Residue, then its C-alpha position, 0 to 999 in steps of 0.5 A: m532484543h528479546s528474551e525467552n526467560p518467562s519471569t521477567s516483565i518491561r516497564f516504560i516512562a514517559d520522556p517529557p523533552d520529545g514525547r518519546l518513551a524511554a525504558a525506566a527499566f526493562r526485562l522482556d519476557g515470553p519467547t523470542r518472537f519475530l517482528d517483520s520489519r516491513i510492517n513494524a516500525y523499528r530501527s536500531d535508535i528508535a521504535d513506534v511506541a505501539l511495539a514497547g511491549s514486544l521490543f526494547a529501543p532506545h527511544y519510543a515515538a508516538p506517530l504524528f499522522r499526515s497525508a501526502a501532498e503528492s504521489v510519492m515513492m516510499r523508500a528503504a533509506p532516506e536517499p533519493e536513489a534508495e530502493a523503492v519499498s511502495q508508493l504513497l498516493t495522493g491523499e492517503g495517510f502517513a504515520v511520521l515517527d522520526v524526521a531527519g535530513g529532510w526524509a520522514w520516517g514511518y508507515s502508511r496508514h493504510d497498510h501500516y508498510v514502513g518506509y521513508v518519504p521526503d518530509r516536503c511531500l507530506t501535509d496536514m492530515l486530510t479528511a477526505t471525502h472522495r477518491i479517484a475512480v478513474r485510471e488517472a484524473l484531471l486536476f483543472a485549474r477552474p470548473s472548465i475542461k477548457s482550463p489548464a491541467m496543473a496535475t494528474l491523479p492516480f486511480g484510488a487517490l483520496v481528495a477533499g472538496t465539495m461537489g457542485d453540478t460538474f466539478l468536485q471544487t478541492p483546495a488544489g483545483f477542480i476535478h470532474r465528477r465523473h472522475v470521482c466517486a464518494l468515499d464509501d462507494r464500493c466496486d463489485d469486482a476487483a478483475s474490472v478494477a484491475e482492467l481500468l490499469l490495463g497498459s499501465p507500466y510495471l513499476w517496482g513499488g508502484r501503486g498506480a502513480g506512474g505505474i504499479d508492481c504486481s502486488g500493488l495492482v492486487q492491493i489497489a484492486l482489492a481496495a476498491t472493493g472494500i478489502d484491504a489486503p497487505r503490500d507484498t506477495d507473500l503477506q497476501r498469500t496468507a491474508i487474503g480469501r480462502p484456498i481453493a481446492d484442487e479439484e475446484d476451477l478458477r473463475r473471475g476474481d480469483v487470485v493467484f499466487f506464484p513465486g514472487h508474484v501474483g495476478l487476478m483472474v479475469d476468467d476461468s484461464s486468463l489472468i491480469h497482473a503487472n509484471a517485469h516480463w512484459m513491463s505492463v499490466v496485461a491480461e494472458p492465459l495463465a498457462d502462458v505464465v506457467a510455462r515461463l516459470i516452469p524452467h525456473h521453479d518446481r512449483p510455479i503456482t503456489s497458491r490460488r485463493r478466493l475472495p468473498r462475494 
């Protein structure tokens, strides 16, 4: 709810029973401003308290910060069959604004993306010390490669533990030291990170656990180099890097955008991307990608962006 009356104001008071805010009196001022519901947490019944100055809702909630106990899909609705909108990787933070029927609603802390996850998949907030630095790491029952592997962790998952001579000891088990890196370690080349995931299945909403989608691949690859990127292609297109002039040649690490799609250049002519055509992460000639799109789009390439070095 918005108003275009420039002379109005808004005031809120605390609601002691549940810690939310209620409007004592409200008048919203300024021009109407669109809030993207993908990255602004609001519903008809409740909203993030951070939005109290931007919109009116019956209740406002302060987030409760938790972490993913396992990799889990974020969904558009509190139903197991609802469309996947993104994915939380093990250890990543999730800000909970509401819990009902076994589902937590809120947003992922790394990119503020809004969705629902099963509450059972969340745990106390993790203070991570390491992240997974290979495509897939094994969690062993004991500090031995001959012990049972109890789980797998995808690239980018966060863990907390103490490093020994060969294994990182975590509360859940042991991870070989070659499969992790310190939390603040950074890769130099986003394309190299994407190449680690070659052959991964395409998964709508995926970010690497069991599969990955196009914008998830770019987001994960950039995060490993220290660049925070939004979740979706249209958000990435305006947020990362700088435009590449038409007369400039493409080079390794450049980001190329298409209608509803994105990928990274591995050299001046080949693109690595997660795509539904091959249902996989593949590297192929950029010209082949463009040729597939030409029958359906007047402008197959919508933007070319170069990342800082």
